[in-house]
Biopython code that builds the backbone (N, CA, C, O; Angstrom):
import numpy as np
from Bio.PDB.StructureBuilder import StructureBuilder

atoms = [
    (1, "MET", "N", (299.222, 42.386, -34.925)),
    (1, "MET", "CA", (299.398, 43.641, -35.064)),
    (1, "MET", "C", (299.165, 44.224, -33.297)),
    (1, "MET", "O", (298.453, 43.705, -32.438)),
    (2, "ALA", "N", (299.993, 45.389, -33.188)),
    (2, "ALA", "CA", (300.067, 46.388, -32.911)),
    (2, "ALA", "C", (299.461, 47.581, -32.537)),
    (2, "ALA", "O", (299.313, 48.182, -33.601)),
    (3, "THR", "N", (299.028, 48.265, -31.640)),
    (3, "THR", "CA", (298.677, 49.708, -31.992)),
    (3, "THR", "C", (299.487, 50.872, -31.697)),
    (3, "THR", "O", (298.782, 51.381, -30.826)),
    (4, "TYR", "N", (300.427, 51.601, -31.817)),
    (4, "TYR", "CA", (300.843, 53.177, -31.399)),
    (4, "TYR", "C", (300.517, 54.212, -31.688)),
    (4, "TYR", "O", (300.236, 54.607, -32.819)),
    (5, "THR", "N", (300.507, 55.016, -30.336)),
    (5, "THR", "CA", (300.300, 56.426, -30.617)),
    (5, "THR", "C", (300.865, 57.347, -30.949)),
    (5, "THR", "O", (300.709, 58.048, -29.950)),
    (6, "LEU", "N", (301.496, 57.986, -31.692)),
    (6, "LEU", "CA", (302.219, 59.524, -31.862)),
    (6, "LEU", "C", (301.241, 60.655, -31.315)),
    (6, "LEU", "O", (300.191, 60.972, -31.875)),
    (7, "ASP", "N", (301.724, 61.206, -30.167)),
    (7, "ASP", "CA", (300.648, 62.660, -29.758)),
    (7, "ASP", "C", (301.494, 63.765, -29.706)),
    (7, "ASP", "O", (302.431, 64.022, -28.950)),
    (8, "THR", "N", (300.765, 64.673, -31.093)),
    (8, "THR", "CA", (301.854, 65.944, -31.891)),
    (8, "THR", "C", (300.825, 66.907, -30.967)),
    (8, "THR", "O", (300.725, 68.113, -31.192)),
    (9, "ALA", "N", (300.526, 66.635, -30.542)),
    (9, "ALA", "CA", (299.343, 67.928, -29.636)),
    (9, "ALA", "C", (300.123, 69.550, -28.952)),
    (9, "ALA", "O", (300.817, 69.633, -27.939)),
    (10, "GLY", "N", (299.711, 70.708, -29.912)),
    (10, "GLY", "CA", (300.785, 71.462, -29.309)),
    (10, "GLY", "C", (301.802, 71.809, -30.475)),
    (10, "GLY", "O", (302.229, 72.950, -30.652)),
    (11, "GLU", "N", (302.229, 70.467, -31.432)),
    (11, "GLU", "CA", (303.593, 70.676, -31.957)),
    (11, "GLU", "C", (302.550, 72.073, -33.404)),
    (11, "GLU", "O", (301.342, 72.311, -33.405)),
    (12, "VAL", "N", (303.341, 72.508, -34.121)),
    (12, "VAL", "CA", (302.687, 73.389, -35.700)),
    (12, "VAL", "C", (303.143, 72.104, -36.833)),
    (12, "VAL", "O", (303.974, 71.201, -36.739)),
    (13, "CYS", "N", (302.081, 72.540, -38.037)),
    (13, "CYS", "CA", (302.308, 71.790, -38.844)),
    (13, "CYS", "C", (303.830, 72.429, -40.010)),
    (13, "CYS", "O", (303.856, 73.642, -40.219)),
    (14, "PRO", "N", (304.456, 71.936, -40.372)),
    (14, "PRO", "CA", (304.478, 70.215, -40.665)),
    (14, "PRO", "C", (304.830, 69.665, -39.664)),
    (14, "PRO", "O", (304.596, 68.469, -39.835)),
    (15, "PHE", "N", (305.326, 69.848, -38.560)),
    (15, "PHE", "CA", (305.556, 68.537, -37.297)),
    (15, "PHE", "C", (305.298, 67.019, -37.541)),
    (15, "PHE", "O", (306.015, 66.124, -37.987)),
    (16, "PRO", "N", (303.341, 67.070, -36.847)),
    (16, "PRO", "CA", (302.645, 66.481, -37.026)),
    (16, "PRO", "C", (303.207, 65.228, -38.335)),
    (16, "PRO", "O", (304.017, 64.326, -38.549)),
    (17, "LEU", "N", (302.505, 65.711, -38.702)),
    (17, "LEU", "CA", (302.920, 64.815, -40.656)),
    (17, "LEU", "C", (305.110, 64.223, -40.421)),
    (17, "LEU", "O", (305.403, 63.064, -40.128)),
    (18, "VAL", "N", (305.650, 64.773, -40.531)),
    (18, "VAL", "CA", (307.131, 64.554, -40.149)),
    (18, "VAL", "C", (307.244, 63.625, -39.496)),
    (18, "VAL", "O", (307.851, 62.682, -40.004)),
    (19, "GLU", "N", (306.732, 63.477, -38.128)),
    (19, "GLU", "CA", (306.691, 62.588, -36.842)),
    (19, "GLU", "C", (305.784, 61.714, -37.521)),
    (19, "GLU", "O", (306.052, 60.702, -36.874)),
    (20, "ALA", "N", (305.210, 61.468, -38.060)),
    (20, "ALA", "CA", (304.471, 60.160, -37.856)),
    (20, "ALA", "C", (304.515, 59.556, -39.558)),
    (20, "ALA", "O", (303.764, 58.720, -40.061)),
    (21, "LYS", "N", (305.536, 60.218, -40.129)),
    (21, "LYS", "CA", (306.524, 59.686, -41.844)),
    (21, "LYS", "C", (307.114, 58.530, -40.827)),
    (21, "LYS", "O", (306.957, 57.315, -40.939)),
    (22, "GLN", "N", (308.014, 59.416, -39.553)),
    (22, "GLN", "CA", (309.093, 58.499, -39.261)),
    (22, "GLN", "C", (308.861, 57.295, -38.535)),
    (22, "GLN", "O", (309.578, 56.324, -38.296)),
    (23, "ALA", "N", (307.193, 57.715, -38.119)),
    (23, "ALA", "CA", (307.121, 56.613, -37.003)),
    (23, "ALA", "C", (306.830, 55.402, -38.097)),
    (23, "ALA", "O", (307.400, 54.311, -38.106)),
    (24, "MET", "N", (305.813, 55.852, -39.012)),
    (24, "MET", "CA", (305.836, 55.101, -39.881)),
    (24, "MET", "C", (306.492, 53.160, -39.992)),
    (24, "MET", "O", (306.312, 51.982, -39.685)),
    (25, "VAL", "N", (307.576, 54.492, -40.912)),
    (25, "VAL", "CA", (309.168, 53.769, -40.940)),
    (25, "VAL", "C", (309.609, 52.336, -39.993)),
    (25, "VAL", "O", (310.168, 51.268, -40.242)),
    (26, "GLU", "N", (309.015, 52.986, -38.793)),
    (26, "GLU", "CA", (309.501, 51.837, -37.430)),
    (26, "GLU", "C", (308.486, 50.239, -37.447)),
    (26, "GLU", "O", (308.827, 49.141, -37.008)),
    (27, "LEU", "N", (307.275, 50.605, -38.071)),
    (27, "LEU", "CA", (305.897, 49.899, -37.639)),
    (27, "LEU", "C", (306.285, 48.603, -38.511)),
    (27, "LEU", "O", (307.093, 48.726, -39.431)),
    (28, "ALA", "N", (305.751, 47.469, -38.239)),
    (28, "ALA", "CA", (305.830, 45.939, -39.196)),
    (28, "ALA", "C", (304.089, 46.292, -39.919)),
    (28, "ALA", "O", (303.195, 47.108, -39.694)),
    (29, "SER", "N", (304.297, 45.233, -40.790)),
    (29, "SER", "CA", (302.762, 45.545, -41.444)),
    (29, "SER", "C", (301.776, 44.822, -40.532)),
    (29, "SER", "O", (301.923, 43.861, -39.777)),
    (30, "GLY", "N", (300.673, 45.619, -40.851)),
    (30, "GLY", "CA", (299.768, 45.469, -40.345)),
    (30, "GLY", "C", (299.468, 46.385, -38.447)),
    (30, "GLY", "O", (298.645, 46.268, -37.539)),
    (31, "ASP", "N", (300.497, 47.088, -38.674)),
    (31, "ASP", "CA", (300.097, 47.520, -37.511)),
    (31, "ASP", "C", (299.341, 48.852, -37.097)),
    (31, "ASP", "O", (299.526, 49.476, -38.142)),
    (32, "GLU", "N", (298.758, 49.547, -36.449)),
    (32, "GLU", "CA", (298.589, 50.829, -37.268)),
    (32, "GLU", "C", (299.084, 51.602, -36.144)),
    (32, "GLU", "O", (299.308, 50.932, -35.136)),
    (33, "LEU", "N", (299.403, 53.363, -36.039)),
    (33, "LEU", "CA", (299.064, 54.541, -36.162)),
    (33, "LEU", "C", (297.736, 54.969, -35.507)),
    (33, "LEU", "O", (296.585, 54.712, -35.861)),
    (34, "VAL", "N", (298.261, 55.801, -34.294)),
    (34, "VAL", "CA", (296.675, 56.399, -33.816)),
    (34, "VAL", "C", (298.017, 57.352, -33.889)),
    (34, "VAL", "O", (299.126, 56.899, -33.607)),
    (35, "ILE", "N", (297.769, 58.960, -34.368)),
    (35, "ILE", "CA", (298.262, 59.777, -34.546)),
    (35, "ILE", "C", (297.246, 60.862, -34.083)),
    (35, "ILE", "O", (296.169, 60.886, -34.678)),
    (36, "ASP", "N", (297.509, 61.923, -32.912)),
    (36, "ASP", "CA", (296.548, 62.682, -31.854)),
    (36, "ASP", "C", (297.497, 64.632, -32.071)),
    (36, "ASP", "O", (298.589, 65.082, -31.726)),
    (37, "PHE", "N", (296.288, 65.194, -32.803)),
    (37, "PHE", "CA", (297.041, 66.303, -32.959)),
    (37, "PHE", "C", (296.026, 67.642, -33.420)),
    (37, "PHE", "O", (294.929, 67.404, -33.925)),
    (38, "ASP", "N", (296.435, 68.886, -33.229)),
    (38, "ASP", "CA", (295.689, 70.054, -33.189)),
    (38, "ASP", "C", (295.890, 71.166, -34.295)),
    (38, "ASP", "O", (295.309, 72.247, -34.198)),
    (39, "CYS", "N", (296.643, 70.898, -35.239)),
    (39, "CYS", "CA", (297.251, 71.561, -36.743)),
    (39, "CYS", "C", (296.110, 71.128, -37.147)),
    (39, "CYS", "O", (295.797, 69.938, -37.095)),
    (40, "THR", "N", (295.183, 72.282, -37.705)),
    (40, "THR", "CA", (294.415, 71.998, -38.580)),
    (40, "THR", "C", (295.052, 72.183, -39.925)),
    (40, "THR", "O", (294.135, 72.090, -40.740)),
    (41, "GLN", "N", (295.952, 72.356, -40.419)),
    (41, "GLN", "CA", (296.770, 71.812, -41.831)),
    (41, "GLN", "C", (296.514, 70.154, -41.911)),
    (41, "GLN", "O", (296.023, 69.492, -42.826)),
    (42, "ALA", "N", (297.056, 69.722, -40.548)),
    (42, "ALA", "CA", (297.616, 68.318, -40.816)),
    (42, "ALA", "C", (295.305, 67.701, -40.936)),
    (42, "ALA", "O", (295.168, 66.485, -41.075)),
    (43, "THR", "N", (294.336, 68.291, -40.892)),
    (43, "THR", "CA", (293.969, 67.261, -41.453)),
    (43, "THR", "C", (293.736, 67.410, -42.657)),
    (43, "THR", "O", (292.562, 67.115, -42.882)),
    (44, "GLU", "N", (294.384, 67.788, -43.734)),
    (44, "GLU", "CA", (294.328, 67.212, -44.716)),
    (44, "GLU", "C", (296.177, 66.849, -45.477)),
    (44, "GLU", "O", (296.382, 65.958, -46.302)),
    (45, "ALA", "N", (297.148, 67.684, -44.984)),
    (45, "ALA", "CA", (298.293, 66.667, -44.884)),
    (45, "ALA", "C", (298.525, 65.067, -44.339)),
    (45, "ALA", "O", (299.420, 64.312, -44.721)),
    (46, "ILE", "N", (297.765, 64.852, -43.620)),
    (46, "ILE", "CA", (297.732, 63.928, -43.173)),
    (46, "ILE", "C", (297.711, 62.882, -43.847)),
    (46, "ILE", "O", (298.597, 62.107, -44.208)),
    (47, "PRO", "N", (295.746, 62.945, -44.106)),
    (47, "PRO", "CA", (295.215, 61.712, -45.105)),
    (47, "PRO", "C", (295.381, 61.782, -46.302)),
    (47, "PRO", "O", (295.232, 60.724, -46.914)),
    (48, "ALA", "N", (295.836, 63.321, -47.290)),
    (48, "ALA", "CA", (296.704, 63.532, -48.203)),
    (48, "ALA", "C", (298.252, 62.088, -48.466)),
    (48, "ALA", "O", (298.425, 61.327, -49.418)),
    (49, "TRP", "N", (299.154, 62.271, -47.042)),
    (49, "TRP", "CA", (300.390, 61.890, -47.450)),
    (49, "TRP", "C", (299.725, 59.851, -47.475)),
    (49, "TRP", "O", (299.863, 59.015, -48.368)),
    (50, "ALA", "N", (299.100, 59.738, -46.217)),
    (50, "ALA", "CA", (298.237, 58.478, -46.328)),
    (50, "ALA", "C", (297.845, 58.003, -47.645)),
    (50, "ALA", "O", (298.080, 56.906, -48.152)),
    (51, "ALA", "N", (297.494, 58.554, -47.908)),
    (51, "ALA", "CA", (296.427, 57.615, -49.612)),
    (51, "ALA", "C", (297.910, 57.729, -50.513)),
    (51, "ALA", "O", (298.217, 56.742, -51.181)),
    (52, "GLY", "N", (298.837, 58.955, -50.526)),
    (52, "GLY", "CA", (299.568, 58.469, -51.561)),
    (52, "GLY", "C", (300.452, 57.458, -51.525)),
    (52, "GLY", "O", (300.818, 56.777, -52.483)),
    (53, "GLU", "N", (301.019, 57.312, -49.630)),
    (53, "GLU", "CA", (301.648, 55.939, -49.465)),
    (53, "GLU", "C", (300.915, 54.561, -49.658)),
    (53, "GLU", "O", (301.542, 53.505, -49.751)),
    (54, "GLY", "N", (299.667, 54.636, -49.706)),
    (54, "GLY", "CA", (298.748, 54.116, -50.025)),
    (54, "GLY", "C", (298.665, 52.824, -48.435)),
    (54, "GLY", "O", (298.769, 51.597, -48.422)),
    (55, "TYR", "N", (298.446, 53.795, -47.328)),
    (55, "TYR", "CA", (298.326, 53.737, -45.864)),
    (55, "TYR", "C", (296.845, 53.828, -45.587)),
    (55, "TYR", "O", (296.323, 54.933, -45.732)),
    (56, "PRO", "N", (296.020, 52.694, -45.165)),
    (56, "PRO", "CA", (295.060, 53.031, -44.792)),
    (56, "PRO", "C", (294.478, 53.786, -43.931)),
    (56, "PRO", "O", (294.651, 53.720, -42.714)),
    (57, "VAL", "N", (293.580, 54.730, -44.649)),
    (57, "VAL", "CA", (292.967, 55.284, -43.213)),
    (57, "VAL", "C", (292.044, 54.646, -42.487)),
    (57, "VAL", "O", (290.927, 54.694, -43.003)),
    (58, "THR", "N", (292.127, 53.907, -41.200)),
    (58, "THR", "CA", (291.047, 53.246, -39.994)),
    (58, "THR", "C", (290.004, 54.435, -39.722)),
    (58, "THR", "O", (288.777, 54.452, -39.815)),
    (59, "HIS", "N", (290.819, 55.307, -39.397)),
    (59, "HIS", "CA", (289.699, 56.017, -37.998)),
    (59, "HIS", "C", (289.855, 57.203, -38.057)),
    (59, "HIS", "O", (291.035, 57.545, -37.973)),
    (60, "PHE", "N", (289.017, 58.119, -38.187)),
    (60, "PHE", "CA", (289.613, 59.820, -38.393)),
    (60, "PHE", "C", (288.826, 60.325, -37.920)),
    (60, "PHE", "O", (287.816, 59.909, -38.488)),
    (61, "ASP", "N", (288.322, 61.566, -36.603)),
    (61, "ASP", "CA", (287.343, 62.055, -36.009)),
    (61, "ASP", "C", (288.078, 63.228, -35.535)),
    (61, "ASP", "O", (289.281, 63.485, -35.488)),
    (62, "ARG", "N", (286.594, 64.129, -35.062)),
    (62, "ARG", "CA", (287.398, 65.582, -34.619)),
    (62, "ARG", "C", (287.351, 64.960, -32.925)),
    (62, "ARG", "O", (286.639, 63.995, -32.648)),
    (63, "THR", "N", (288.154, 65.618, -31.948)),
    (63, "THR", "CA", (288.521, 65.223, -30.674)),
    (63, "THR", "C", (288.230, 66.505, -29.824)),
    (63, "THR", "O", (288.265, 66.900, -28.658)),
    (64, "GLY", "N", (287.980, 66.845, -30.852)),
    (64, "GLY", "CA", (287.454, 68.502, -29.797)),
    (64, "GLY", "C", (287.640, 69.850, -30.211)),
    (64, "GLY", "O", (288.346, 69.701, -31.209)),
    (65, "ASP", "N", (287.387, 71.500, -30.028)),
    (65, "ASP", "CA", (287.611, 72.374, -30.953)),
    (65, "ASP", "C", (288.395, 72.375, -31.515)),
    (65, "ASP", "O", (287.757, 72.600, -32.543)),
    (66, "ALA", "N", (289.735, 72.301, -31.970)),
    (66, "ALA", "CA", (290.692, 71.945, -32.418)),
    (66, "ALA", "C", (291.701, 70.746, -32.864)),
    (66, "ALA", "O", (292.689, 71.026, -33.544)),
    (67, "SER", "N", (291.432, 69.400, -32.466)),
    (67, "SER", "CA", (291.689, 68.491, -31.962)),
    (67, "SER", "C", (291.113, 67.670, -32.623)),
    (67, "SER", "O", (289.887, 67.626, -32.718)),
    (68, "TRP", "N", (292.305, 66.496, -33.467)),
    (68, "TRP", "CA", (292.011, 65.114, -34.564)),
    (68, "TRP", "C", (292.272, 63.780, -33.607)),
    (68, "TRP", "O", (292.756, 63.833, -32.477)),
    (69, "THR", "N", (291.983, 62.954, -34.078)),
    (69, "THR", "CA", (293.002, 62.187, -34.039)),
    (69, "THR", "C", (292.668, 61.110, -35.069)),
    (69, "THR", "O", (291.521, 60.665, -35.107)),
    (70, "ILE", "N", (293.793, 60.583, -36.069)),
    (70, "ILE", "CA", (293.603, 59.576, -37.146)),
    (70, "ILE", "C", (294.394, 58.360, -37.048)),
    (70, "ILE", "O", (295.513, 58.343, -36.535)),
    (71, "THR", "N", (293.812, 57.344, -37.539)),
    (71, "THR", "CA", (294.710, 55.935, -37.405)),
    (71, "THR", "C", (295.113, 55.731, -38.982)),
    (71, "THR", "O", (294.305, 56.111, -39.829)),
    (72, "VAL", "N", (296.661, 54.988, -39.489)),
    (72, "VAL", "CA", (296.920, 54.682, -40.213)),
    (72, "VAL", "C", (297.134, 53.554, -40.296)),
    (72, "VAL", "O", (297.585, 53.281, -39.183)),
    (73, "GLN", "N", (297.126, 52.933, -40.698)),
    (73, "GLN", "CA", (297.556, 51.356, -40.894)),
    (73, "GLN", "C", (298.538, 50.930, -42.101)),
    (73, "GLN", "O", (298.401, 51.022, -43.320)),
    (74, "LYS", "N", (299.710, 50.366, -41.196)),
    (74, "LYS", "CA", (300.804, 50.087, -42.686)),
    (74, "LYS", "C", (300.244, 49.019, -43.439)),
    (74, "LYS", "O", (300.020, 48.222, -42.529)),
    (75, "PRO", "N", (299.831, 48.411, -44.574)),
    (75, "PRO", "CA", (299.572, 47.471, -45.244)),
    (75, "PRO", "C", (300.680, 45.912, -44.765)),
    (75, "PRO", "O", (300.540, 44.847, -45.365)),
]
sb = StructureBuilder()
sb.init_structure("model")
sb.init_model(0)
sb.init_chain("A")
sb.init_seg("    ")
for serial, (resi, resn, name, xyz) in enumerate(atoms, 1):
    if name == "N":
        sb.init_residue(resn, " ", resi, " ")
    sb.init_atom(name, np.array(xyz, "f"), 0.0, 1.0, " ", f" {name:<3s}", serial, name[0])
structure = sb.get_structure()
């Protein structure tokens, strides 16, 4: 199991979600993707996408006034 980080800070929606989708394709089963973002819409879009795809969210936290981190695992 490996952990990868995707920093999308400064990118507007939907790019954090688009990049997360692309990154998950490359991951192996059990790997985790840490997505750092500062797009408010992604606070709903990324968890909704993860739930729809069956990817467990193992961590979700606000890291600043307008920044968040979410960790998604590939089953």
